[in-house]
Backbone bond lengths (Angstrom), bond angles and torsions (degrees), N, CA, C in turn:
res aa  C-N    CA-C-N  psi(-1)  N-CA   C-N-CA  omega(-1)  CA-C   N-CA-C  phi
1 M - - - 1.500 - - 1.509 110.54 -
2 R 1.324 115.13 124.98 1.510 118.75 177.01 1.544 115.18 -69.07
3 S 1.194 119.70 141.60 1.436 124.13 170.18 1.585 110.85 -72.85
4 T 1.336 116.83 168.01 1.429 118.01 178.00 1.559 110.03 -64.99
5 A 1.255 112.32 -38.21 1.626 115.78 178.89 1.477 108.26 -67.10
6 E 1.285 124.53 -36.00 1.432 124.65 179.28 1.524 109.72 -67.42
7 T 1.333 116.28 -44.70 1.473 122.75 178.73 1.519 111.22 -58.97
8 T 1.343 117.73 -40.50 1.462 125.30 177.57 1.556 108.51 -62.95
9 I 1.319 116.18 -46.54 1.436 119.70 -176.46 1.568 108.39 -68.56
10 D 1.327 118.66 -39.45 1.472 123.43 179.01 1.507 106.15 -59.76
11 R 1.356 120.67 -45.31 1.424 120.53 -175.74 1.484 113.71 -72.57
12 L 1.369 117.08 -30.70 1.399 119.69 173.32 1.544 114.01 -65.63
13 L 1.333 111.47 -45.36 1.455 114.76 178.73 1.480 115.26 -72.46
14 L 1.298 119.52 -26.33 1.431 122.48 165.96 1.416 115.16 -61.61
15 L 1.280 119.92 -42.78 1.482 122.65 174.29 1.458 109.98 -66.16
16 F 1.419 123.11 -32.99 1.369 123.53 178.39 1.544 107.81 -68.14
17 L 1.302 120.38 -45.59 1.454 123.54 -179.00 1.535 108.79 -62.85
18 L 1.266 121.21 -37.17 1.450 122.03 177.66 1.533 109.11 -64.60
19 K 1.311 119.22 -37.23 1.392 122.51 -174.53 1.601 105.23 -73.72
20 V 1.286 118.54 -38.48 1.508 119.79 -174.78 1.593 105.42 -77.16
21 A 1.348 120.15 -28.85 1.444 122.27 178.11 1.458 116.54 -82.53
22 A 1.408 116.53 -1.11 1.433 121.53 -174.63 1.479 114.90 -58.91
23 R 1.272 114.80 -39.44 1.521 125.19 -178.14 1.527 112.79 -65.34
24 F 1.367 116.62 -27.63 1.404 124.20 -179.26 1.593 108.37 -93.35
25 G 1.272 115.50 -34.14 1.482 120.69 -174.47 1.478 110.19 81.12
26 I 1.407 113.93 144.66 1.451 123.96 176.33 1.452 106.26 -116.14
27 D 1.370 115.49 126.10 1.451 120.61 -177.22 1.490 115.34 -102.91
28 G 1.244 120.03 18.20 1.432 124.27 173.75 1.522 114.77 151.76
29 D 1.329 113.25 -177.80 1.471 122.31 -175.71 1.569 112.02 -61.57
30 V 1.312 114.04 -35.92 1.515 113.42 179.95 1.449 115.58 -60.23
31 K 1.368 115.71 -47.82 1.467 120.12 179.66 1.508 110.86 -65.43
32 L 1.331 119.92 -41.41 1.503 122.02 179.18 1.524 108.52 -62.18
33 Q 1.293 117.28 -48.77 1.465 121.45 -179.09 1.524 107.30 -55.62
34 Q 1.348 120.35 -52.05 1.460 123.35 -177.13 1.500 112.25 -60.33
35 L 1.270 118.82 -42.69 1.487 121.82 -178.60 1.504 111.65 -63.45
36 V 1.293 117.28 -38.37 1.503 121.97 175.82 1.470 109.67 -74.73
37 F 1.269 118.49 -39.78 1.536 120.58 -179.80 1.622 107.45 -62.16
38 L 1.304 113.84 -50.71 1.464 117.95 178.43 1.442 115.94 -60.13
39 S 1.345 117.30 -35.66 1.518 124.75 177.60 1.603 106.90 -64.85
40 E 1.361 112.17 -49.23 1.455 112.71 -177.55 1.555 110.20 -68.23
41 L 1.283 117.77 -40.26 1.471 120.02 178.00 1.623 111.04 -54.61
42 Q 1.387 107.97 -46.15 1.473 111.41 178.84 1.449 116.02 -60.88
43 Q 1.385 113.19 -39.24 1.451 119.36 -179.74 1.579 111.27 -64.08
44 L 1.269 113.06 -47.73 1.454 116.28 -177.73 1.559 110.51 -67.57
45 G 1.317 118.57 -34.74 1.374 125.27 174.50 1.583 113.32 -58.32
46 R 1.340 113.99 -32.38 1.527 122.93 174.82 1.500 110.51 -96.14
47 R 1.259 117.75 16.32 1.502 119.75 -179.49 1.528 114.56 62.93
48 A 1.319 117.89 28.50 1.439 122.65 177.52 1.508 113.15 -113.75
49 K 1.310 114.57 155.48 1.446 120.04 178.82 1.575 109.33 -128.00
50 G 1.293 117.33 115.22 1.432 119.35 167.99 1.492 110.68 -120.18
51 F 1.338 119.68 -66.82 1.398 120.74 170.58 1.507 114.70 -72.33
52 H 1.247 118.90 155.97 1.500 124.57 -179.26 1.535 113.50 -126.00
53 Y 1.356 117.41 28.13 1.412 121.53 -176.32 1.550 108.50 -83.90
54 R 1.320 112.34 142.27 1.530 120.85 165.01 1.528 109.77 -88.36
55 F 1.325 112.54 131.57 1.445 118.47 -179.70 1.588 110.89 -118.64
56 F 1.197 117.12 142.09 1.445 124.50 171.82 1.509 111.29 -122.11
57 R 1.388 117.48 158.42 1.477 122.43 179.25 1.539 107.75 -71.23
58 Y 1.328 113.59 131.07 1.400 120.37 -176.48 1.616 103.88 -130.77
59 A 1.370 114.09 170.04 1.527 117.84 -179.98 1.443 109.62 -55.05
60 Y 1.340 117.23 -31.69 1.598 118.49 -174.95 1.501 112.37 -109.67
61 G 1.329 120.95 30.72 1.492 124.85 -178.91 1.415 111.37 104.92
62 G 1.363 116.30 -140.93 1.487 119.01 179.55 1.491 110.70 -83.74
63 Y 1.343 113.51 147.03 1.488 118.98 177.49 1.494 108.79 -141.86
64 S 1.369 114.53 137.90 1.416 124.61 174.87 1.487 112.41 -122.21
65 K 1.335 119.89 119.60 1.407 122.67 171.58 1.512 112.32 -61.02
66 E 1.362 118.60 -43.13 1.434 122.19 177.46 1.563 111.18 -56.24
67 L 1.266 115.84 -44.24 1.497 118.47 176.39 1.482 112.14 -59.13
68 A 1.399 114.92 -46.52 1.474 117.06 -179.93 1.496 110.29 -59.54
69 D 1.324 118.12 -41.52 1.486 124.05 -176.46 1.512 107.83 -68.60
70 D 1.352 119.28 -39.56 1.386 121.84 175.46 1.539 114.57 -57.67
71 F 1.348 112.34 -42.58 1.468 117.87 -177.28 1.490 113.57 -66.16
72 I 1.435 111.91 -38.16 1.513 117.57 177.77 1.517 107.40 -68.16
73 A 1.317 117.82 -40.62 1.530 116.22 -174.51 1.586 105.59 -65.73
74 L 1.293 120.04 -41.54 1.454 122.61 178.80 1.551 110.57 -63.20
75 G 1.316 119.15 -33.14 1.499 122.79 172.64 1.526 111.44 -64.57
76 V 1.335 114.20 -43.87 1.474 118.85 -176.09 1.584 107.91 -66.21
77 K 1.330 117.42 -32.82 1.455 120.60 -179.45 1.544 111.45 -87.18
78 K 1.299 117.35 4.45 1.447 127.42 177.99 1.507 113.37 62.34
79 F 1.344 114.78 35.12 1.487 118.43 172.46 1.515 110.58 -89.98
80 V 1.352 120.21 -27.09 1.411 126.45 175.85 1.493 112.30 -129.80
81 D 1.326 115.34 154.44 1.405 119.86 176.92 1.520 105.35 -102.67
82 P 1.451 114.52 105.97 1.496 118.92 -173.12 1.494 112.04 -63.02
83 E 1.289 120.68 -24.54 1.453 125.06 -179.76 1.553 113.07 -79.02
84 A 1.294 117.55 -31.77 1.441 119.47 177.57 1.520 117.00 -105.21
85 W 1.390 113.39 -5.64 1.363 119.44 177.15 1.492 114.43 61.15
86 E 1.327 112.30 43.34 1.571 116.97 -175.21 1.561 110.02 -145.30
87 L 1.266 115.08 163.33 1.388 120.11 178.29 1.642 112.80 -66.17
88 L 1.227 113.17 148.68 1.452 122.20 166.70 1.517 107.27 -98.99
89 P 1.329 119.79 168.40 1.424 122.16 -179.60 1.528 110.14 -57.44
90 A 1.280 123.16 -39.22 1.424 122.92 177.67 1.456 113.94 -60.33
91 G 1.287 115.13 -39.94 1.572 122.67 177.76 1.495 107.51 -67.25
92 D 1.336 119.36 -42.04 1.444 122.66 -178.25 1.595 108.99 -63.39
93 T 1.330 116.63 -36.98 1.479 122.62 177.43 1.495 111.37 -62.20
94 V 1.355 114.78 -44.02 1.506 121.46 174.94 1.535 111.61 -58.44
95 V 1.319 116.21 -41.37 1.518 117.95 -174.38 1.500 107.67 -71.66
96 K 1.300 117.58 -17.91 1.533 119.03 -179.61 1.600 110.11 -68.62
97 V 1.336 118.13 -11.34 1.437 118.39 179.38 1.582 110.61 -83.58
98 I 1.349 112.92 -7.15 1.481 117.24 -173.92 1.569 107.29 -60.77
99 P 1.303 123.59 -47.87 1.574 117.81 178.96 1.503 116.15 -54.30
100 R 1.416 114.76 -30.82 1.457 119.70 176.28 1.552 106.32 -73.30
101 A 1.261 118.58 -36.77 1.511 121.81 -174.93 1.554 109.30 -72.71
102 V 1.258 120.19 -22.85 1.485 122.14 -175.98 1.594 109.83 -104.16
103 A 1.283 118.38 -16.44 1.461 120.77 -176.04 1.516 112.84 -53.85
104 G 1.345 116.47 114.21 1.440 121.59 178.82 1.552 113.65 76.12
105 Q 1.388 117.63 8.51 1.408 117.54 179.62 1.537 109.31 -123.50
106 S 1.303 110.15 97.47 1.564 116.56 -175.96 1.487 108.82 -62.58
107 E 1.305 121.68 -34.09 1.466 120.23 -179.07 1.511 112.48 -64.73
108 N 1.278 118.98 -35.16 1.534 123.41 176.06 1.497 111.58 -69.20
109 E 1.428 114.98 -37.15 1.466 119.95 177.95 1.554 110.38 -67.80
110 A 1.409 113.10 -36.13 1.515 115.35 177.09 1.509 112.42 -62.02
111 V 1.347 121.04 -47.63 1.339 126.37 -179.64 1.558 111.87 -62.25
112 L 1.237 120.01 -41.25 1.489 126.32 179.77 1.520 104.30 -65.76
113 S 1.370 119.59 -44.95 1.430 120.49 -179.64 1.493 113.16 -60.60
114 M 1.438 116.04 -41.07 1.459 116.59 174.68 1.542 115.05 -61.20
115 I 1.225 118.84 -38.48 1.437 124.46 -178.21 1.555 105.34 -65.68
116 S 1.370 118.00 -49.11 1.440 122.01 176.37 1.483 112.48 -54.42
117 E 1.351 117.13 -42.75 1.496 121.76 -174.55 1.508 109.25 -66.98
118 I 1.349 120.74 -36.90 1.494 128.12 -178.73 1.605 104.19 -67.02
119 V 1.329 114.03 -49.22 1.482 114.99 -175.67 1.560 110.84 -67.18
120 Q 1.323 114.37 -30.96 1.428 115.87 175.18 1.445 115.13 -68.83
121 A 1.354 115.03 -36.30 1.553 119.02 -179.25 1.453 113.02 -83.64
122 Y 1.329 122.03 -25.77 1.431 122.26 -176.63 1.551 115.94 -122.83
123 G 1.313 118.50 -1.35 1.381 119.23 179.31 1.442 116.25 -66.58
124 K 1.403 117.21 -23.08 1.515 120.27 -177.71 1.605 110.67 -74.80
125 F 1.279 113.68 -10.83 1.457 116.44 -179.64 1.563 111.29 -85.38
126 D 1.300 119.64 138.30 1.495 123.07 170.85 1.545 106.26 -80.33
127 S 1.335 111.48 179.63 1.580 116.10 -174.87 1.488 109.86 -68.02
128 S 1.277 123.81 -29.48 1.453 123.07 178.73 1.559 113.08 -75.64
129 S 1.353 112.65 -33.34 1.488 115.35 -178.39 1.500 115.07 -89.51
130 I 1.289 119.29 -17.90 1.449 123.19 -178.53 1.496 111.13 -72.95
131 V 1.401 117.11 -35.32 1.490 125.17 -172.40 1.551 107.08 -58.63
132 P 1.450 117.79 -49.71 1.536 112.34 -179.28 1.475 112.72 -64.97
133 Q 1.299 117.12 -27.86 1.494 118.58 175.15 1.563 112.27 -62.53
134 V 1.275 113.14 -43.28 1.435 117.63 -178.22 1.488 112.15 -73.30
135 E 1.368 116.97 -35.76 1.540 116.71 -177.58 1.526 112.85 -74.68
136 K 1.313 119.26 -10.99 1.516 117.60 175.54 1.535 114.05 -91.92
137 I 1.377 114.99 -6.70 1.463 117.46 174.38 1.529 110.03 -67.49
138 E 1.216 113.99 137.55 1.543 119.47 -179.65 1.529 108.42 -97.27
139 L 1.385 110.84 134.66 1.459 117.84 169.43 1.448 110.04 -100.49
140 I 1.324 116.31 146.29 1.488 120.43 172.02 1.463 108.33 -83.41
141 L 1.369 117.05 123.04 1.489 118.24 178.09 1.543 107.14 -76.10
142 P 1.339 109.73 158.91 1.515 117.73 174.67 1.530 112.89 -56.67
143 E 1.316 116.69 150.31 1.462 119.50 173.70 1.472 112.61 -52.31
144 K 1.314 118.39 143.30 1.465 123.15 167.57 1.507 108.93 -99.26
145 P 1.378 121.22 124.38 1.373 120.97 -177.01 1.542 114.63 -64.33
146 D 1.315 115.72 -27.64 1.446 118.23 178.41 1.546 111.03 -110.27
147 A 1.243 117.11 35.42 1.447 122.10 -176.90 1.536 111.78 -63.02
148 D 1.300 119.40 -45.50 1.470 120.96 178.68 1.499 113.83 -56.41
149 A 1.368 116.77 -37.67 1.404 121.46 -177.16 1.584 110.83 -71.16
150 E 1.296 113.80 -31.05 1.518 124.71 -178.79 1.578 105.33 -79.99
151 G 1.215 127.36 -19.35 1.400 135.54 -177.28 1.536 110.07 73.88
152 V 1.269 118.11 31.35 1.483 121.71 172.21 1.449 111.47 -113.70
153 A 1.382 118.37 159.88 1.422 124.09 179.25 1.501 110.39 -62.01
154 Q 1.344 117.35 154.37 1.448 122.20 176.79 1.516 111.88 -57.43
155 H 1.367 113.33 -42.59 1.480 118.00 -179.10 1.487 107.08 -113.64
156 D 1.291 122.91 113.30 1.477 124.43 170.66 1.553 104.62 -90.37
157 R 1.417 111.42 153.51 1.529 119.48 178.27 1.586 101.65 -119.22
158 L 1.365 111.15 141.53 1.372 121.05 -178.97 1.509 111.79 -137.36
159 P 1.365 119.50 126.48 1.591 117.02 178.52 1.436 107.32 -66.92
160 I 1.332 115.35 144.99 1.424 124.72 -178.49 1.473 111.32 -54.47
161 G 1.323 116.19 -37.50 1.441 120.68 178.69 1.581 114.85 -65.09
162 H 1.259 118.32 -14.08 1.464 122.55 176.40 1.522 109.95 -95.92
163 I 1.209 121.68 -11.06 1.533 124.74 179.93 1.532 108.97 -74.13
164 S 1.241 122.74 136.49 1.486 124.73 -176.20 1.526 110.96 -71.43
165 F 1.356 112.09 145.35 1.426 117.57 179.01 1.537 116.89 -49.09
166 H 1.271 118.18 142.34 1.433 121.88 174.55 1.554 112.99 79.93
167 A 1.339 115.84 -5.38 1.495 117.18 174.07 1.432 110.37 -68.28
168 T 1.395 115.51 145.07 1.435 118.77 175.23 1.532 114.31 -70.39
169 L 1.307 120.76 130.52 1.419 127.98 -177.62 1.532 110.10 -100.55
170 L 1.271 116.58 -48.44 1.560 125.47 -176.35 1.512 110.29 -133.92
171 V 1.386 111.28 127.29 1.396 119.85 170.79 1.579 105.11 -128.75
172 P 1.344 118.06 91.48 1.438 116.30 -172.33 1.489 116.08 -60.61
173 E 1.420 118.44 -35.37 1.409 115.72 -176.19 1.605 115.67 -68.20
174 R 1.371 113.43 -9.88 1.488 117.66 175.68 1.584 110.24 -95.82
175 T 1.240 116.26 5.76 1.488 115.90 -179.14 1.494 110.69 -110.99
176 E 1.314 117.47 128.95 1.402 126.09 175.81 1.518 112.56 -77.79
177 T 1.285 121.01 131.67 1.462 123.44 -175.15 1.546 105.95 -130.16
178 S 1.333 113.24 157.03 1.498 117.25 174.91 1.533 108.12 -106.92
179 T 1.333 116.55 -15.64 1.434 120.20 -176.08 1.539 107.73 -120.30
180 K 1.333 118.13 137.51 1.504 116.21 -179.77 1.499 108.60 -144.13
181 F 1.349 117.13 133.71 1.465 122.76 170.92 1.511 109.49 -67.63
182 T 1.321 118.07 123.60 1.408 123.11 179.89 1.530 111.89 -132.99
183 L 1.363 119.05 155.01 1.377 120.57 174.54 1.541 108.65 -120.12
184 K 1.297 118.14 143.85 1.458 124.47 177.67 1.597 102.95 -61.34
185 E 1.245 113.16 151.66 1.478 121.71 -170.76 1.542 111.78 -61.22
186 D 1.389 117.17 -36.98 1.408 117.44 -175.56 1.543 108.84 -74.39
187 L 1.350 118.91 -38.30 1.484 124.07 174.46 1.470 110.68 -65.40
188 L 1.296 119.50 -44.26 1.501 121.69 179.69 1.543 110.16 -61.58
189 T 1.282 117.39 -39.49 1.511 120.35 -178.64 1.539 107.32 -64.16
190 V 1.288 119.59 -44.80 1.468 121.23 -176.31 1.515 107.78 -67.91
191 L 1.336 118.05 -44.79 1.501 120.18 -176.56 1.506 109.40 -73.42
192 Q 1.360 119.61 -26.40 1.513 112.98 176.92 1.503 109.09 -72.58
193 D 1.343 120.89 -28.84 1.395 120.88 -179.90 1.542 107.60 -75.59
194 I 1.274 122.45 -37.58 1.421 124.10 175.35 1.549 119.99 -69.19
195 L 1.322 112.90 -41.62 1.457 122.02 -175.54 1.521 115.98 -94.98
196 K 1.305 115.79 0.14 1.457 113.03 -178.11 1.552 114.51 -67.48
Protein backbone atom coordinates (compact mmCIF):
# COMPACT_ATOMS: atom_id res chain seq x y z
CA MET A 1 0.00 0.00 0.00
CA ARG A 2 1.39 3.38 -1.03
CA SER A 3 1.80 6.17 1.50
CA THR A 4 0.34 9.62 0.87
CA ALA A 5 3.84 10.90 0.03
CA GLU A 6 4.38 8.06 -2.47
CA THR A 7 1.03 8.76 -4.13
CA THR A 8 1.97 12.44 -4.47
CA ILE A 9 5.34 11.54 -6.01
CA ASP A 10 3.66 9.06 -8.38
CA ARG A 11 1.20 11.69 -9.57
CA LEU A 12 3.93 14.29 -10.04
CA LEU A 13 6.08 11.84 -12.00
CA LEU A 14 3.05 10.79 -14.05
CA LEU A 15 2.45 14.43 -15.01
CA PHE A 16 6.14 14.72 -15.89
CA LEU A 17 5.96 11.61 -18.09
CA LEU A 18 2.90 13.01 -19.89
CA LYS A 19 4.76 16.27 -20.50
CA VAL A 20 7.79 14.46 -21.93
CA ALA A 21 5.58 12.17 -24.06
CA ALA A 22 3.52 15.04 -25.48
CA ARG A 23 5.64 15.29 -28.62
CA PHE A 24 4.98 11.62 -29.41
CA GLY A 25 1.36 11.56 -28.29
CA ILE A 26 -0.38 8.93 -26.22
CA ASP A 27 -3.19 7.09 -27.96
CA GLY A 28 -4.74 5.39 -24.97
CA ASP A 29 -4.42 3.54 -21.69
CA VAL A 30 -2.26 0.74 -23.13
CA LYS A 31 0.55 3.07 -24.18
CA LEU A 32 0.39 5.09 -20.97
CA GLN A 33 0.50 1.95 -18.83
CA GLN A 34 3.45 0.54 -20.79
CA LEU A 35 5.47 3.77 -20.66
CA VAL A 36 5.06 3.96 -16.89
CA PHE A 37 5.71 0.21 -16.49
CA LEU A 38 8.90 0.42 -18.56
CA SER A 39 10.02 3.52 -16.65
CA GLU A 40 9.52 1.80 -13.31
CA LEU A 41 11.16 -1.39 -14.56
CA GLN A 42 14.17 0.65 -15.74
CA GLN A 43 14.37 2.42 -12.40
CA LEU A 44 14.25 -0.78 -10.37
CA GLY A 45 16.82 -2.36 -12.70
CA ARG A 46 19.16 0.49 -11.82
CA ARG A 47 18.31 0.19 -8.12
CA ALA A 48 16.31 3.42 -8.16
CA LYS A 49 12.78 4.21 -7.08
CA GLY A 50 10.62 6.92 -8.55
CA PHE A 51 7.22 5.39 -9.26
CA HIS A 52 5.62 3.16 -6.62
CA TYR A 53 3.07 1.32 -8.75
CA ARG A 54 2.40 -2.41 -8.48
CA PHE A 55 2.07 -4.01 -11.91
CA PHE A 56 0.66 -7.36 -12.93
CA ARG A 57 0.72 -9.14 -16.29
CA TYR A 58 -2.24 -8.17 -18.41
CA ALA A 59 -3.26 -9.01 -21.96
CA TYR A 60 -1.49 -5.85 -23.13
CA GLY A 61 1.70 -5.98 -21.05
CA GLY A 62 2.03 -4.55 -17.55
CA TYR A 63 -1.03 -3.05 -15.86
CA SER A 64 -1.43 -1.09 -12.63
CA LYS A 65 -4.82 -0.33 -11.10
CA GLU A 66 -3.16 2.35 -8.94
CA LEU A 67 -1.85 4.05 -12.09
CA ALA A 68 -5.29 3.93 -13.72
CA ASP A 69 -6.83 5.41 -10.55
CA ASP A 70 -4.20 8.18 -10.40
CA PHE A 71 -4.85 9.11 -14.02
CA ILE A 72 -8.60 9.30 -13.35
CA ALA A 73 -8.00 11.41 -10.22
CA LEU A 74 -5.78 13.81 -12.19
CA GLY A 75 -8.53 14.06 -14.80
CA VAL A 76 -11.17 14.86 -12.19
CA LYS A 77 -8.94 17.63 -10.83
CA LYS A 78 -8.47 18.95 -14.40
CA PHE A 79 -4.70 18.32 -14.53
CA VAL A 80 -5.05 16.01 -17.53
CA ASP A 81 -7.52 15.59 -20.36
CA PRO A 82 -8.47 11.90 -20.10
CA GLU A 83 -9.90 11.91 -23.63
CA ALA A 84 -6.75 13.31 -25.28
CA TRP A 85 -4.24 11.70 -22.87
CA GLU A 86 -2.41 14.98 -22.34
CA LEU A 87 -1.74 17.69 -19.79
CA LEU A 88 -4.13 20.57 -19.28
CA PRO A 89 -2.78 24.00 -18.25
CA ALA A 90 -3.17 23.19 -14.53
CA GLY A 91 -1.10 20.02 -14.98
CA ASP A 92 1.53 21.94 -16.90
CA THR A 93 1.74 24.41 -14.01
CA VAL A 94 2.36 21.56 -11.55
CA VAL A 95 5.13 20.14 -13.76
CA LYS A 96 6.88 23.52 -13.52
CA VAL A 97 7.85 22.66 -9.92
CA ILE A 98 10.08 19.87 -11.23
CA PRO A 99 13.21 22.08 -11.48
CA ARG A 100 12.71 23.02 -7.82
CA ALA A 101 12.24 19.33 -6.93
CA VAL A 102 15.51 18.30 -8.56
CA ALA A 103 17.67 21.29 -7.66
CA GLY A 104 20.72 19.90 -5.90
CA GLN A 105 19.28 16.38 -5.74
CA SER A 106 21.14 14.10 -8.13
CA GLU A 107 18.92 11.14 -7.20
CA ASN A 108 15.84 13.00 -8.45
CA GLU A 109 17.67 14.00 -11.63
CA ALA A 110 18.57 10.34 -12.20
CA VAL A 111 14.94 9.20 -11.89
CA LEU A 112 13.68 11.91 -14.26
CA SER A 113 16.43 11.04 -16.70
CA MET A 114 15.34 7.38 -16.70
CA ILE A 115 11.74 8.38 -17.40
CA SER A 116 12.88 10.60 -20.26
CA GLU A 117 15.06 7.80 -21.69
CA ILE A 118 12.12 5.37 -21.74
CA VAL A 119 9.79 7.89 -23.35
CA GLN A 120 12.47 8.67 -25.95
CA ALA A 121 12.97 4.96 -26.72
CA TYR A 122 9.33 3.83 -26.69
CA GLY A 123 7.30 7.01 -27.28
CA LYS A 124 7.33 6.47 -31.05
CA PHE A 125 5.26 3.29 -30.71
CA ASP A 126 1.46 3.38 -30.66
CA SER A 127 -0.59 1.17 -28.34
CA SER A 128 -0.65 -1.79 -30.70
CA SER A 129 3.08 -1.75 -31.47
CA ILE A 130 4.39 -1.03 -27.95
CA VAL A 131 2.95 -4.29 -26.57
CA PRO A 132 5.24 -6.62 -28.59
CA GLN A 133 8.19 -4.46 -27.53
CA VAL A 134 7.25 -4.90 -23.87
CA GLU A 135 6.49 -8.60 -24.17
CA LYS A 136 9.97 -9.45 -25.43
CA ILE A 137 11.70 -7.83 -22.43
CA GLU A 138 13.08 -10.51 -20.14
CA LEU A 139 12.59 -10.43 -16.39
CA ILE A 140 14.97 -12.17 -14.05
CA LEU A 141 13.04 -14.65 -11.96
CA PRO A 142 13.69 -14.93 -8.22
CA GLU A 143 16.44 -17.26 -7.08
CA LYS A 144 15.48 -20.87 -6.57
CA PRO A 145 16.96 -22.22 -3.34
CA ASP A 146 17.38 -25.70 -4.82
CA ALA A 147 18.41 -24.53 -8.30
CA ASP A 148 21.70 -26.46 -8.34
CA ALA A 149 19.91 -29.71 -7.52
CA GLU A 150 17.49 -29.11 -10.40
CA GLY A 151 20.34 -28.35 -12.80
CA VAL A 152 19.11 -24.84 -13.64
CA ALA A 153 20.76 -21.47 -13.27
CA GLN A 154 20.26 -19.58 -10.03
CA HIS A 155 18.52 -16.77 -11.97
CA ASP A 156 16.32 -17.77 -14.89
CA ARG A 157 15.10 -15.15 -17.36
CA LEU A 158 11.64 -15.15 -18.87
CA PRO A 159 10.17 -12.80 -21.52
CA ILE A 160 7.19 -10.86 -20.18
CA GLY A 161 5.07 -12.30 -23.01
CA HIS A 162 5.61 -15.79 -21.55
CA ILE A 163 4.48 -14.88 -18.04
CA SER A 164 0.93 -15.97 -17.25
CA PHE A 165 -1.82 -13.36 -17.10
CA HIS A 166 -2.47 -11.73 -13.73
CA ALA A 167 0.97 -12.72 -12.40
CA THR A 168 2.61 -9.94 -10.42
CA LEU A 169 5.42 -8.24 -12.37
CA LEU A 170 6.50 -5.41 -10.07
CA VAL A 171 6.10 -4.93 -6.33
CA PRO A 172 8.20 -1.84 -5.58
CA GLU A 173 7.96 -2.07 -1.79
CA ARG A 174 9.77 -5.42 -1.93
CA THR A 175 12.71 -4.01 -3.90
CA GLU A 176 15.74 -2.52 -2.22
CA THR A 177 17.07 0.57 -3.94
CA SER A 178 19.99 2.90 -3.44
CA THR A 179 18.46 5.89 -5.26
CA LYS A 180 15.08 7.32 -4.36
CA PHE A 181 13.06 10.27 -5.72
CA THR A 182 12.15 12.47 -2.76
CA LEU A 183 10.61 15.87 -2.22
CA LYS A 184 11.60 18.42 0.39
CA GLU A 185 9.02 18.58 3.16
CA ASP A 186 7.65 22.04 2.26
CA LEU A 187 7.21 21.12 -1.43
CA LEU A 188 5.73 17.74 -0.53
CA THR A 189 3.16 19.39 1.72
CA VAL A 190 2.09 21.82 -1.02
CA LEU A 191 1.91 19.09 -3.67
CA GLN A 192 0.01 16.71 -1.40
CA ASP A 193 -2.66 19.37 -0.99
CA ILE A 194 -2.81 20.05 -4.74
CA LEU A 195 -2.57 16.48 -6.06
CA LYS A 196 -4.65 14.58 -3.47
